[in-house]
C-alpha positions in Angstrom: -65.2 74.1 18.6 -66.0 70.7 17.1 -68.5 70.7 14.3 -70.1 67.8 12.4 -72.2 68.2 9.3 -74.1 65.2 7.9 -75.3 64.9 4.3 -76.4 62.4 1.7 -79.7 61.2 3.0 -82.8 60.8 0.8 -85.8 58.8 -0.2 -85.1 55.3 -1.6 -87.0 52.1 -2.3 -86.2 48.9 -0.4 -83.1 47.4 -1.8 -81.7 50.7 -2.7 -78.4 52.4 -1.7 -77.3 55.7 -0.3 -73.9 57.2 0.8 -73.9 59.4 3.8 -71.1 61.9 4.5 -70.0 63.5 7.7 -67.7 66.5 7.4 -65.7 67.3 10.6 -64.0 70.5 11.7 -62.7 72.1 14.8 -60.8 69.1 16.1 -58.1 66.6 15.1 -60.4 64.3 13.2 -57.8 61.6 12.4 -57.2 60.8 16.1 -60.8 60.1 17.2 -63.2 57.2 17.2 -66.2 58.3 15.1 -69.6 56.8 14.9 -72.9 56.8 13.1 -76.0 56.8 15.2 -79.6 56.8 14.0 -82.9 57.7 15.5 -86.2 56.5 14.2 -89.4 58.5 14.9 -90.6 57.9 18.5 -87.5 55.8 19.4 -84.2 56.5 21.1 -80.8 56.8 19.4 -79.3 53.6 18.1 -75.6 53.1 17.5 -75.1 51.8 13.9 -71.3 51.7 13.3 -68.0 53.1 14.4 -64.5 53.5 13.0 -61.3 53.9 15.0 -58.4 56.2 14.1 -56.5 53.1 12.9 -59.4 52.1 10.6 -60.9 49.3 12.6 -64.6 49.1 12.3 -67.6 47.7 14.1 -71.3 47.4 13.2 -74.7 46.9 14.6 -75.6 43.3 13.9 -78.6 44.1 11.8 -76.6 46.3 9.4 -73.5 44.1 9.1 -72.9 43.1 5.5 -75.1 45.9 4.2 -73.5 49.1 5.5 -69.9 50.1 5.2 -68.2 52.8 7.3 -65.0 54.5 6.1 -63.1 57.7 6.7 -60.8 60.0 4.8 -58.5 61.6 7.3 -56.9 63.9 4.7 -60.3 65.4 4.0 -61.7 65.1 7.6 -64.7 63.2 6.3 -66.4 60.0 7.4 -68.8 58.0 5.2 -71.5 55.4 5.6 -72.4 53.4 2.5 -75.9 52.0 2.9 -76.8 49.0 0.6 -79.8 46.7 0.5 -81.8 49.2 2.5 -84.8 48.0 4.4 -87.8 49.9 5.6 -86.6 49.5 9.2 -83.5 51.5 8.3 -85.7 54.6 8.0 -84.3 57.1 10.5 -82.4 60.4 11.0 -78.7 59.5 10.8 -76.2 61.4 12.8 -72.4 61.2 13.1 -70.7 61.7 16.4 -67.3 62.2 17.8 -66.3 59.3 20.2 -70.0 58.2 20.2 -70.9 61.2 22.3 -74.5 62.1 21.5 -74.1 65.8 22.3 -71.5 66.2 19.5 -73.8 65.2 16.7 -74.7 67.5 13.8 -78.1 68.3 12.4 -78.5 64.8 10.9 -79.5 63.6 7.5 -82.9 61.8 6.9 -83.0 58.4 5.3 -86.4 57.2 4.3 -86.9 53.7 2.8 -90.3 53.1 1.4 -92.0 51.5 -1.6 
């Protein structure tokens, strides 16, 4: 059974940085498109970034240049480096397998506030 576990969130000031991790198990991680999706309070899920098995990446326009997605297939881990954080980045961040919402883990909270 596929399992995803997110970690690395926290409370930071605007302009700060965080690195999120997503540990995967129960499936052949290296062969799947993986994504980060966030959900702010009272709002629906918002796709943030994705990375293909060959390393190609894509980003939500508002985070491009600030966030960097990566993966380590040897460790079955995906990362999201968040730089130049803004208050509007505050949300629960989830990782998913193939951008399928039902595969997400428990999420990790990112709060950006002064």
